[in-house]
ZAGU-166979 format. One record per residue: residue number from 1; x, y, z of N, C-alpha, C in turn; residue in one letter. Coordinates in Angstrom, 3 decimals, padded with zeros to 6 digits. Example, Ala and Ser with C-alpha at 12.3 -4.5 7.8 and 13.67 -1.06 7.14 Angstrom:
<pt><seq>1</seq><n_xx>013.190</n_xx><n_yy>-005.690</n_yy><n_zz>007.800</n_zz><ca_xx>012.300</ca_xx><ca_yy>-004.500</ca_yy><ca_zz>007.800</ca_zz><c_xx>013.200</c_xx><c_yy>-003.300</c_yy><c_zz>007.800</c_zz><type>A</type></pt>
<pt><seq>2</seq><n_xx>012.850</n_xx><n_yy>-002.250</n_yy><n_zz>007.080</n_zz><ca_xx>013.670</ca_xx><ca_yy>-001.060</ca_yy><ca_zz>007.140</ca_zz><c_xx>012.900</c_xx><c_yy>000.030</c_yy><c_zz>007.870</c_zz><type>S</type></pt>
***
This chain:
<pt><seq>1</seq><n_xx>004.981</n_xx><n_yy>089.013</n_yy><n_zz>105.173</n_zz><ca_xx>006.003</ca_xx><ca_yy>088.152</ca_yy><ca_zz>105.735</ca_zz><c_xx>006.905</c_xx><c_yy>087.661</c_yy><c_zz>104.604</c_zz><type>M</type></pt>
<pt><seq>2</seq><n_xx>008.173</n_xx><n_yy>087.772</n_yy><n_zz>104.787</n_zz><ca_xx>009.132</ca_xx><ca_yy>087.387</ca_yy><ca_zz>103.761</ca_zz><c_xx>009.459</c_xx><c_yy>085.902</c_yy><c_zz>103.868</c_zz><type>S</type></pt>
<pt><seq>3</seq><n_xx>009.690</n_xx><n_yy>085.278</n_yy><n_zz>102.735</n_zz><ca_xx>010.113</ca_xx><ca_yy>083.883</ca_yy><ca_zz>102.708</ca_zz><c_xx>011.628</c_xx><c_yy>083.756</c_yy><c_zz>102.753</c_zz><type>N</type></pt>
<pt><seq>4</seq><n_xx>012.323</n_xx><n_yy>084.875</n_yy><n_zz>102.796</n_zz><ca_xx>013.778</ca_xx><ca_yy>084.900</ca_yy><ca_zz>102.792</ca_zz><c_xx>014.254</c_xx><c_yy>084.991</c_yy><c_zz>104.229</c_zz><type>Y</type></pt>
<pt><seq>5</seq><n_xx>015.084</n_xx><n_yy>084.044</n_yy><n_zz>104.673</n_zz><ca_xx>015.582</ca_xx><ca_yy>084.028</ca_yy><ca_zz>106.047</ca_zz><c_xx>017.088</c_xx><c_yy>083.897</c_yy><c_zz>106.074</c_zz><type>K</type></pt>
<pt><seq>6</seq><n_xx>017.704</n_xx><n_yy>084.509</n_yy><n_zz>107.056</n_zz><ca_xx>019.135</ca_xx><ca_yy>084.358</ca_yy><ca_zz>107.284</ca_zz><c_xx>019.323</c_xx><c_yy>083.255</c_yy><c_zz>108.318</c_zz><type>T</type></pt>
<pt><seq>7</seq><n_xx>020.237</n_xx><n_yy>082.349</n_yy><n_zz>108.042</n_zz><ca_xx>020.460</ca_xx><ca_yy>081.242</ca_yy><ca_zz>108.966</ca_zz><c_xx>021.435</c_xx><c_yy>081.653</c_yy><c_zz>110.069</c_zz><type>T</type></pt>
<pt><seq>8</seq><n_xx>021.565</n_xx><n_yy>080.834</n_yy><n_zz>111.095</n_zz><ca_xx>022.470</ca_xx><ca_yy>081.103</ca_yy><ca_zz>112.211</ca_zz><c_xx>023.929</c_xx><c_yy>081.124</c_yy><c_zz>111.750</c_zz><type>A</type></pt>
<pt><seq>9</seq><n_xx>024.228</n_xx><n_yy>080.500</n_yy><n_zz>110.625</n_zz><ca_xx>025.593</ca_xx><ca_yy>080.428</ca_yy><ca_zz>110.127</ca_zz><c_xx>025.917</c_xx><c_yy>081.565</c_yy><c_zz>109.164</c_zz><type>H</type></pt>
<pt><seq>10</seq><n_xx>025.025</n_xx><n_yy>082.531</n_yy><n_zz>109.054</n_zz><ca_xx>025.279</ca_xx><ca_yy>083.672</ca_yy><ca_zz>108.189</ca_zz><c_xx>024.810</c_xx><c_yy>083.469</c_yy><c_zz>106.762</c_zz><type>G</type></pt>
<pt><seq>11</seq><n_xx>024.439</n_xx><n_yy>082.236</n_yy><n_zz>106.398</n_zz><ca_xx>023.942</ca_xx><ca_yy>081.991</ca_yy><ca_zz>105.049</ca_zz><c_xx>022.463</c_xx><c_yy>082.336</c_yy><c_zz>104.973</c_zz><type>G</type></pt>
<pt><seq>12</seq><n_xx>021.882</n_xx><n_yy>082.085</n_yy><n_zz>103.851</n_zz><ca_xx>020.451</ca_xx><ca_yy>082.352</ca_yy><ca_zz>103.725</ca_zz><c_xx>019.798</c_xx><c_yy>081.267</c_yy><c_zz>102.890</c_zz><type>S</type></pt>
<pt><seq>13</seq><n_xx>018.500</n_xx><n_yy>081.144</n_yy><n_zz>103.036</n_zz><ca_xx>017.740</ca_xx><ca_yy>080.199</ca_yy><ca_zz>102.233</ca_zz><c_xx>016.299</c_xx><c_yy>080.676</c_yy><c_zz>102.140</c_zz><type>H</type></pt>
<pt><seq>14</seq><n_xx>015.601</n_xx><n_yy>080.138</n_yy><n_zz>101.199</n_zz><ca_xx>014.184</ca_xx><ca_yy>080.455</ca_yy><ca_zz>101.054</ca_zz><c_xx>013.419</c_xx><c_yy>079.532</c_yy><c_zz>101.998</c_zz><type>I</type></pt>
<pt><seq>15</seq><n_xx>012.613</n_xx><n_yy>080.111</n_yy><n_zz>102.847</n_zz><ca_xx>011.838</ca_xx><ca_yy>079.339</ca_yy><ca_zz>103.806</ca_zz><c_xx>010.371</c_xx><c_yy>079.486</c_yy><c_zz>103.444</c_zz><type>H</type></pt>
<pt><seq>16</seq><n_xx>009.773</n_xx><n_yy>078.465</n_yy><n_zz>102.903</n_zz><ca_xx>008.383</ca_xx><ca_yy>078.540</ca_yy><ca_zz>102.464</ca_zz><c_xx>007.510</c_xx><c_yy>077.543</c_yy><c_zz>103.175</c_zz><type>G</type></pt>
<pt><seq>17</seq><n_xx>006.360</n_xx><n_yy>077.320</n_yy><n_zz>102.616</n_zz><ca_xx>005.377</ca_xx><ca_yy>076.417</ca_yy><ca_zz>103.206</ca_zz><c_xx>005.399</c_xx><c_yy>075.039</c_yy><c_zz>102.568</c_zz><type>H</type></pt>
<pt><seq>18</seq><n_xx>006.395</n_xx><n_yy>074.754</n_yy><n_zz>101.733</n_zz><ca_xx>006.428</ca_xx><ca_yy>073.477</ca_yy><ca_zz>101.041</ca_zz><c_xx>006.607</c_xx><c_yy>072.301</c_yy><c_zz>101.985</c_zz><type>F</type></pt>
<pt><seq>19</seq><n_xx>007.288</n_xx><n_yy>072.499</n_yy><n_zz>103.102</n_zz><ca_xx>007.450</ca_xx><ca_yy>071.410</ca_yy><ca_zz>104.067</ca_zz><c_xx>006.113</c_xx><c_yy>070.961</c_yy><c_zz>104.610</c_zz><type>G</type></pt>
<pt><seq>20</seq><n_xx>005.252</n_xx><n_yy>071.902</n_yy><n_zz>104.936</n_zz><ca_xx>003.920</ca_xx><ca_yy>071.559</ca_yy><ca_zz>105.446</ca_zz><c_xx>003.051</c_xx><c_yy>070.916</c_yy><c_zz>104.392</c_zz><type>G</type></pt>
<pt><seq>21</seq><n_xx>003.143</n_xx><n_yy>071.412</n_yy><n_zz>103.171</n_zz><ca_xx>002.350</ca_xx><ca_yy>070.844</ca_yy><ca_zz>102.077</ca_zz><c_xx>002.803</c_xx><c_yy>069.420</c_yy><c_zz>101.780</c_zz><type>I</type></pt>
<pt><seq>22</seq><n_xx>004.107</n_xx><n_yy>069.204</n_yy><n_zz>101.752</n_zz><ca_xx>004.594</ca_xx><ca_yy>067.857</ca_yy><ca_zz>101.454</ca_zz><c_xx>004.239</c_xx><c_yy>066.884</c_yy><c_zz>102.579</c_zz><type>S</type></pt>
<pt><seq>23</seq><n_xx>004.210</n_xx><n_yy>067.360</n_yy><n_zz>103.812</n_zz><ca_xx>003.813</ca_xx><ca_yy>066.490</ca_yy><ca_zz>104.931</ca_zz><c_xx>002.346</c_xx><c_yy>066.099</c_yy><c_zz>104.795</c_zz><type>A</type></pt>
<pt><seq>24</seq><n_xx>001.512</n_xx><n_yy>067.068</n_yy><n_zz>104.447</n_zz><ca_xx>000.078</ca_xx><ca_yy>066.775</ca_yy><ca_zz>104.265</ca_zz><c_xx>-000.099</c_xx><c_yy>065.801</c_yy><c_zz>103.105</c_zz><type>V</type></pt>
<pt><seq>25</seq><n_xx>000.605</n_xx><n_yy>066.046</n_yy><n_zz>102.005</n_zz><ca_xx>000.521</ca_xx><ca_yy>065.170</ca_yy><ca_zz>100.841</ca_zz><c_xx>001.009</c_xx><c_yy>063.764</c_yy><c_zz>101.193</c_zz><type>F</type></pt>
<pt><seq>26</seq><n_xx>002.108</n_xx><n_yy>063.673</n_yy><n_zz>101.924</n_zz><ca_xx>002.631</ca_xx><ca_yy>062.373</ca_yy><ca_zz>102.345</ca_zz><c_xx>001.659</c_xx><c_yy>061.634</c_yy><c_zz>103.246</c_zz><type>G</type></pt>
<pt><seq>27</seq><n_xx>001.035</n_xx><n_yy>062.361</n_yy><n_zz>104.174</n_zz><ca_xx>000.045</ca_xx><ca_yy>061.744</ca_yy><ca_zz>105.057</ca_zz><c_xx>-001.160</c_xx><c_yy>061.255</c_yy><c_zz>104.265</c_zz><type>N</type></pt>
<pt><seq>28</seq><n_xx>-001.588</n_xx><n_yy>062.045</n_yy><n_zz>103.279</n_zz><ca_xx>-002.728</ca_xx><ca_yy>061.651</ca_yy><ca_zz>102.451</ca_zz><c_xx>-002.400</c_xx><c_yy>060.382</c_yy><c_zz>101.661</c_zz><type>A</type></pt>
<pt><seq>29</seq><n_xx>-001.200</n_xx><n_yy>060.319</n_yy><n_zz>101.102</n_zz><ca_xx>-000.800</ca_xx><ca_yy>059.113</ca_yy><ca_zz>100.366</ca_zz><c_xx>-000.743</c_xx><c_yy>057.894</c_yy><c_zz>101.279</c_zz><type>L</type></pt>
<pt><seq>30</seq><n_xx>-000.238</n_xx><n_yy>058.080</n_yy><n_zz>102.482</n_zz><ca_xx>-000.182</ca_xx><ca_yy>056.971</ca_yy><ca_zz>103.442</ca_zz><c_xx>-001.587</c_xx><c_yy>056.494</c_yy><c_zz>103.789</c_zz><type>A</type></pt>
<pt><seq>31</seq><n_xx>-002.515</n_xx><n_yy>057.431</n_yy><n_zz>103.967</n_zz><ca_xx>-003.898</ca_xx><ca_yy>057.065</ca_yy><ca_zz>104.293</ca_zz><c_xx>-004.547</c_xx><c_yy>056.310</c_yy><c_zz>103.148</c_zz><type>Q</type></pt>
<pt><seq>32</seq><n_xx>-004.305</n_xx><n_yy>056.759</n_yy><n_zz>101.927</n_zz><ca_xx>-004.850</ca_xx><ca_yy>056.064</ca_yy><ca_zz>100.757</ca_zz><c_xx>-004.284</c_xx><c_yy>054.651</c_yy><c_zz>100.676</c_zz><type>I</type></pt>
<pt><seq>33</seq><n_xx>-003.006</n_xx><n_yy>054.494</n_yy><n_zz>100.967</n_zz><ca_xx>-002.395</ca_xx><ca_yy>053.166</ca_yy><ca_zz>100.989</ca_zz><c_xx>-003.031</c_xx><c_yy>052.261</c_yy><c_zz>102.029</c_zz><type>G</type></pt>
<pt><seq>34</seq><n_xx>-003.306</n_xx><n_yy>052.822</n_yy><n_zz>103.193</n_zz><ca_xx>-003.977</ca_xx><ca_yy>052.060</ca_yy><ca_zz>104.252</ca_zz><c_xx>-005.355</c_xx><c_yy>051.613</c_yy><c_zz>103.793</c_zz><type>T</type></pt>
<pt><seq>35</seq><n_xx>-006.097</n_xx><n_yy>052.534</n_yy><n_zz>103.178</n_zz><ca_xx>-007.448</ca_xx><ca_yy>052.203</ca_yy><ca_zz>102.697</ca_zz><c_xx>-007.413</c_xx><c_yy>051.118</c_yy><c_zz>101.627</c_zz><type>W</type></pt>
<pt><seq>36</seq><n_xx>-006.440</n_xx><n_yy>051.219</n_yy><n_zz>100.709</n_zz><ca_xx>-006.340</ca_xx><ca_yy>050.209</ca_yy><ca_zz>099.644</ca_zz><c_xx>-006.020</c_xx><c_yy>048.834</c_yy><c_zz>100.228</c_zz><type>R</type></pt>
<pt><seq>37</seq><n_xx>-005.102</n_xx><n_yy>048.788</n_yy><n_zz>101.181</n_zz><ca_xx>-004.741</ca_xx><ca_yy>047.516</ca_yy><ca_zz>101.818</ca_zz><c_xx>-005.928</c_xx><c_yy>046.930</c_yy><c_zz>102.569</c_zz><type>S</type></pt>
<pt><seq>38</seq><n_xx>-006.604</n_xx><n_yy>047.782</n_yy><n_zz>103.317</n_zz><ca_xx>-007.759</ca_xx><ca_yy>047.335</ca_yy><ca_zz>104.091</ca_zz><c_xx>-008.841</c_xx><c_yy>046.766</c_yy><c_zz>103.174</c_zz><type>R</type></pt>
<pt><seq>39</seq><n_xx>-009.093</n_xx><n_yy>047.448</n_yy><n_zz>102.070</n_zz><ca_xx>-010.101</ca_xx><ca_yy>046.999</ca_yy><ca_zz>101.112</ca_zz><c_xx>-009.718</c_xx><c_yy>045.643</c_yy><c_zz>100.515</c_zz><type>S</type></pt>
<pt><seq>40</seq><n_xx>-008.463</n_xx><n_yy>045.491</n_yy><n_zz>100.115</n_zz><ca_xx>-007.990</ca_xx><ca_yy>044.223</ca_yy><ca_zz>099.542</ca_zz><c_xx>-008.079</c_xx><c_yy>043.087</c_yy><c_zz>100.555</c_zz><type>A</type></pt>
<pt><seq>41</seq><n_xx>-007.694</n_xx><n_yy>043.358</n_yy><n_zz>101.800</n_zz><ca_xx>-007.745</ca_xx><ca_yy>042.330</ca_yy><ca_zz>102.842</ca_zz><c_xx>-009.181</c_xx><c_yy>041.885</c_yy><c_zz>103.100</c_zz><type>E</type></pt>
<pt><seq>42</seq><n_xx>-010.106</n_xx><n_yy>042.836</n_yy><n_zz>103.075</n_zz><ca_xx>-011.513</ca_xx><ca_yy>042.486</ca_yy><ca_zz>103.307</ca_zz><c_xx>-012.091</c_xx><c_yy>041.686</c_yy><c_zz>102.147</c_zz><type>R</type></pt>
<pt><seq>43</seq><n_xx>-011.670</n_xx><n_yy>041.998</n_yy><n_zz>100.929</n_zz><ca_xx>-012.114</ca_xx><ca_yy>041.198</ca_yy><ca_zz>099.776</ca_zz><c_xx>-011.579</c_xx><c_yy>039.770</c_yy><c_zz>099.896</c_zz><type>R</type></pt>
<pt><seq>44</seq><n_xx>-010.322</n_xx><n_yy>039.638</n_yy><n_zz>100.307</n_zz><ca_xx>-009.732</ca_xx><ca_yy>038.308</ca_yy><ca_zz>100.474</ca_zz><c_xx>-010.438</c_xx><c_yy>037.536</c_yy><c_zz>101.586</c_zz><type>Q</type></pt>
<pt><seq>45</seq><n_xx>-010.752</n_xx><n_yy>038.215</n_yy><n_zz>102.671</n_zz><ca_xx>-011.455</ca_xx><ca_yy>037.576</ca_yy><ca_zz>103.778</ca_zz><c_xx>-012.829</c_xx><c_yy>037.081</c_yy><c_zz>103.323</c_zz><type>L</type></pt>
<pt><seq>46</seq><n_xx>-013.528</n_xx><n_yy>037.902</n_yy><n_zz>102.540</n_zz><ca_xx>-014.857</ca_xx><ca_yy>037.529</ca_yy><ca_zz>102.056</ca_zz><c_xx>-014.802</c_xx><c_yy>036.322</c_yy><c_zz>101.119</c_zz><type>A</type></pt>
<pt><seq>47</seq><n_xx>-013.665</n_xx><n_yy>036.107</n_yy><n_zz>100.474</n_zz><ca_xx>-013.537</ca_xx><ca_yy>035.014</ca_yy><ca_zz>099.516</ca_zz><c_xx>-013.207</c_xx><c_yy>033.669</c_yy><c_zz>100.175</c_zz><type>A</type></pt>
<pt><seq>48</seq><n_xx>-012.854</n_xx><n_yy>033.685</n_yy><n_zz>101.448</n_zz><ca_xx>-012.495</ca_xx><ca_yy>032.438</ca_yy><ca_zz>102.134</ca_zz><c_xx>-013.741</c_xx><c_yy>031.603</c_yy><c_zz>102.439</c_zz><type>L</type></pt>
<pt><seq>49</seq><n_xx>-013.588</n_xx><n_yy>030.309</n_yy><n_zz>102.293</n_zz><ca_xx>-014.706</ca_xx><ca_yy>029.399</ca_yy><ca_zz>102.582</ca_zz><c_xx>-014.873</c_xx><c_yy>029.264</c_yy><c_zz>104.099</c_zz><type>S</type></pt>
<pt><seq>50</seq><n_xx>-016.066</n_xx><n_yy>028.868</n_yy><n_zz>104.531</n_zz><ca_xx>-016.282</ca_xx><ca_yy>028.643</ca_yy><ca_zz>105.970</ca_zz><c_xx>-015.293</c_xx><c_yy>027.627</c_yy><c_zz>106.546</c_zz><type>P</type></pt>
<pt><seq>51</seq><n_xx>-014.931</n_xx><n_yy>026.619</n_yy><n_zz>105.733</n_zz><ca_xx>-013.975</ca_xx><ca_yy>025.607</ca_yy><ca_zz>106.192</ca_zz><c_xx>-012.608</c_xx><c_yy>026.237</c_yy><c_zz>106.474</c_zz><type>H</type></pt>
<pt><seq>52</seq><n_xx>-012.133</n_xx><n_yy>027.093</n_yy><n_zz>105.565</n_zz><ca_xx>-010.845</ca_xx><ca_yy>027.753</ca_yy><ca_zz>105.778</ca_zz><c_xx>-010.909</c_xx><c_yy>028.712</c_yy><c_zz>106.959</c_zz><type>L</type></pt>
<pt><seq>53</seq><n_xx>-012.007</n_xx><n_yy>029.430</n_yy><n_zz>107.078</n_zz><ca_xx>-012.169</ca_xx><ca_yy>030.329</ca_yy><ca_zz>108.228</ca_zz><c_xx>-012.087</c_xx><c_yy>029.552</c_yy><c_zz>109.533</c_zz><type>L</type></pt>
<pt><seq>54</seq><n_xx>-012.749</n_xx><n_yy>028.401</n_yy><n_zz>109.567</n_zz><ca_xx>-012.710</ca_xx><ca_yy>027.565</ca_yy><ca_zz>110.769</ca_zz><c_xx>-011.285</c_xx><c_yy>027.119</c_yy><c_zz>111.067</c_zz><type>K</type></pt>
<pt><seq>55</seq><n_xx>-010.538</n_xx><n_yy>026.721</n_yy><n_zz>110.019</n_zz><ca_xx>-009.135</ca_xx><ca_yy>026.316</ca_yy><ca_zz>110.199</ca_zz><c_xx>-008.294</c_xx><c_yy>027.464</c_yy><c_zz>110.757</c_zz><type>D</type></pt>
<pt><seq>56</seq><n_xx>-008.650</n_xx><n_yy>028.682</n_yy><n_zz>110.407</n_zz><ca_xx>-007.927</ca_xx><ca_yy>029.858</ca_yy><ca_zz>110.890</ca_zz><c_xx>-008.417</c_xx><c_yy>030.330</c_yy><c_zz>112.252</c_zz><type>L</type></pt>
<pt><seq>57</seq><n_xx>-009.487</n_xx><n_yy>029.711</n_yy><n_zz>112.749</n_zz><ca_xx>-010.039</ca_xx><ca_yy>030.108</ca_yy><ca_zz>114.037</ca_zz><c_xx>-010.878</c_xx><c_yy>031.374</c_yy><c_zz>113.965</c_zz><type>G</type></pt>
<pt><seq>58</seq><n_xx>-011.444</n_xx><n_yy>031.640</n_yy><n_zz>112.786</n_zz><ca_xx>-012.258</ca_xx><ca_yy>032.840</ca_yy><ca_zz>112.592</ca_zz><c_xx>-013.710</c_xx><c_yy>032.430</c_yy><c_zz>112.435</c_zz><type>I</type></pt>
<pt><seq>59</seq><n_xx>-014.584</n_xx><n_yy>033.022</n_yy><n_zz>113.206</n_zz><ca_xx>-016.014</ca_xx><ca_yy>032.761</ca_yy><ca_zz>113.092</ca_zz><c_xx>-016.506</c_xx><c_yy>033.340</c_yy><c_zz>111.769</c_zz><type>D</type></pt>
<pt><seq>60</seq><n_xx>-017.214</n_xx><n_yy>032.552</n_yy><n_zz>110.948</n_zz><ca_xx>-017.705</ca_xx><ca_yy>033.055</ca_yy><ca_zz>109.665</ca_zz><c_xx>-018.574</c_xx><c_yy>034.319</c_yy><c_zz>109.793</c_zz><type>P</type></pt>
<pt><seq>61</seq><n_xx>-019.336</n_xx><n_yy>034.432</n_yy><n_zz>110.858</n_zz><ca_xx>-020.156</ca_xx><ca_yy>035.637</ca_yy><ca_zz>111.061</ca_zz><c_xx>-019.273</c_xx><c_yy>036.856</c_yy><c_zz>111.298</c_zz><type>A</type></pt>
<pt><seq>62</seq><n_xx>-018.194</n_xx><n_yy>036.667</n_yy><n_zz>112.054</n_zz><ca_xx>-017.244</ca_xx><ca_yy>037.767</ca_yy><ca_zz>112.274</ca_zz><c_xx>-016.571</c_xx><c_yy>038.170</c_yy><c_zz>110.967</c_zz><type>D</type></pt>
<pt><seq>63</seq><n_xx>-016.212</n_xx><n_yy>037.183</n_yy><n_zz>110.156</n_zz><ca_xx>-015.575</ca_xx><ca_yy>037.459</ca_yy><ca_zz>108.873</ca_zz><c_xx>-016.523</c_xx><c_yy>038.217</c_yy><c_zz>107.950</c_zz><type>A</type></pt>
<pt><seq>64</seq><n_xx>-017.781</n_xx><n_yy>037.817</n_yy><n_zz>107.925</n_zz><ca_xx>-018.783</ca_xx><ca_yy>038.503</ca_yy><ca_zz>107.101</ca_zz><c_xx>-018.963</c_xx><c_yy>039.938</c_yy><c_zz>107.554</c_zz><type>T</type></pt>
<pt><seq>65</seq><n_xx>-019.019</n_xx><n_yy>040.130</n_yy><n_zz>108.853</n_zz><ca_xx>-019.186</ca_xx><ca_yy>041.476</ca_yy><ca_zz>109.416</ca_zz><c_xx>-017.977</c_xx><c_yy>042.361</c_yy><c_zz>109.075</c_zz><type>R</type></pt>
<pt><seq>66</seq><n_xx>-016.781</n_xx><n_yy>041.811</n_yy><n_zz>109.217</n_zz><ca_xx>-015.562</ca_xx><ca_yy>042.568</ca_yy><ca_zz>108.908</ca_zz><c_xx>-015.482</c_xx><c_yy>042.886</c_yy><c_zz>107.412</c_zz><type>E</type></pt>
<pt><seq>67</seq><n_xx>-015.784</n_xx><n_yy>041.913</n_yy><n_zz>106.577</n_zz><ca_xx>-015.699</ca_xx><ca_yy>042.107</ca_yy><ca_zz>105.127</ca_zz><c_xx>-016.716</c_xx><c_yy>043.129</c_yy><c_zz>104.625</c_zz><type>A</type></pt>
<pt><seq>68</seq><n_xx>-017.800</n_xx><n_yy>043.311</n_yy><n_zz>105.356</n_zz><ca_xx>-018.846</ca_xx><ca_yy>044.253</ca_yy><ca_zz>104.941</ca_zz><c_xx>-018.537</c_xx><c_yy>045.701</c_yy><c_zz>105.309</c_zz><type>A</type></pt>
<pt><seq>69</seq><n_xx>-017.528</n_xx><n_yy>045.913</n_yy><n_zz>106.130</n_zz><ca_xx>-017.186</ca_xx><ca_yy>047.283</ca_yy><ca_zz>106.535</ca_zz><c_xx>-016.642</c_xx><c_yy>048.074</c_yy><c_zz>105.347</c_zz><type>K</type></pt>
<pt><seq>70</seq><n_xx>-016.937</n_xx><n_yy>049.364</n_yy><n_zz>105.288</n_zz><ca_xx>-016.338</ca_xx><ca_yy>050.192</ca_yy><ca_zz>104.247</ca_zz><c_xx>-014.831</c_xx><c_yy>050.378</c_yy><c_zz>104.504</c_zz><type>P</type></pt>
<pt><seq>71</seq><n_xx>-014.090</n_xx><n_yy>050.661</n_yy><n_zz>103.451</n_zz><ca_xx>-012.626</ca_xx><ca_yy>050.708</ca_yy><ca_zz>103.546</ca_zz><c_xx>-012.128</c_xx><c_yy>051.774</c_yy><c_zz>104.521</c_zz><type>F</type></pt>
<pt><seq>72</seq><n_xx>-012.886</n_xx><n_yy>052.802</n_yy><n_zz>104.753</n_zz><ca_xx>-012.407</ca_xx><ca_yy>053.889</ca_yy><ca_zz>105.625</ca_zz><c_xx>-012.622</c_xx><c_yy>053.576</c_yy><c_zz>107.106</c_zz><type>W</type></pt>
<pt><seq>73</seq><n_xx>-013.379</n_xx><n_yy>052.535</n_yy><n_zz>107.402</n_zz><ca_xx>-013.658</ca_xx><ca_yy>052.197</ca_yy><ca_zz>108.781</ca_zz><c_xx>-012.679</c_xx><c_yy>051.135</c_yy><c_zz>109.271</c_zz><type>R</type></pt>
<pt><seq>74</seq><n_xx>-011.956</n_xx><n_yy>051.402</n_yy><n_zz>110.355</n_zz><ca_xx>-010.997</ca_xx><ca_yy>050.410</ca_yy><ca_zz>110.877</ca_zz><c_xx>-011.687</c_xx><c_yy>049.173</c_yy><c_zz>111.417</c_zz><type>P</type></pt>
***
């Protein structure tokens, strides 16, 4: 299969698989960003005192359970 294609306008361009690779790479970077944010948020949640959790309306047991989750688990 050739990577050389003629366009509808009579021109030509190289048509390769880089679009798919860059999409996969972009998705992977986005996922890593999500994991990093989730991990940081859980560390911050774990650092809150029971008094602050109560002020926020969060049950300390729920906060402990959430903070204990691994970063890849939503």
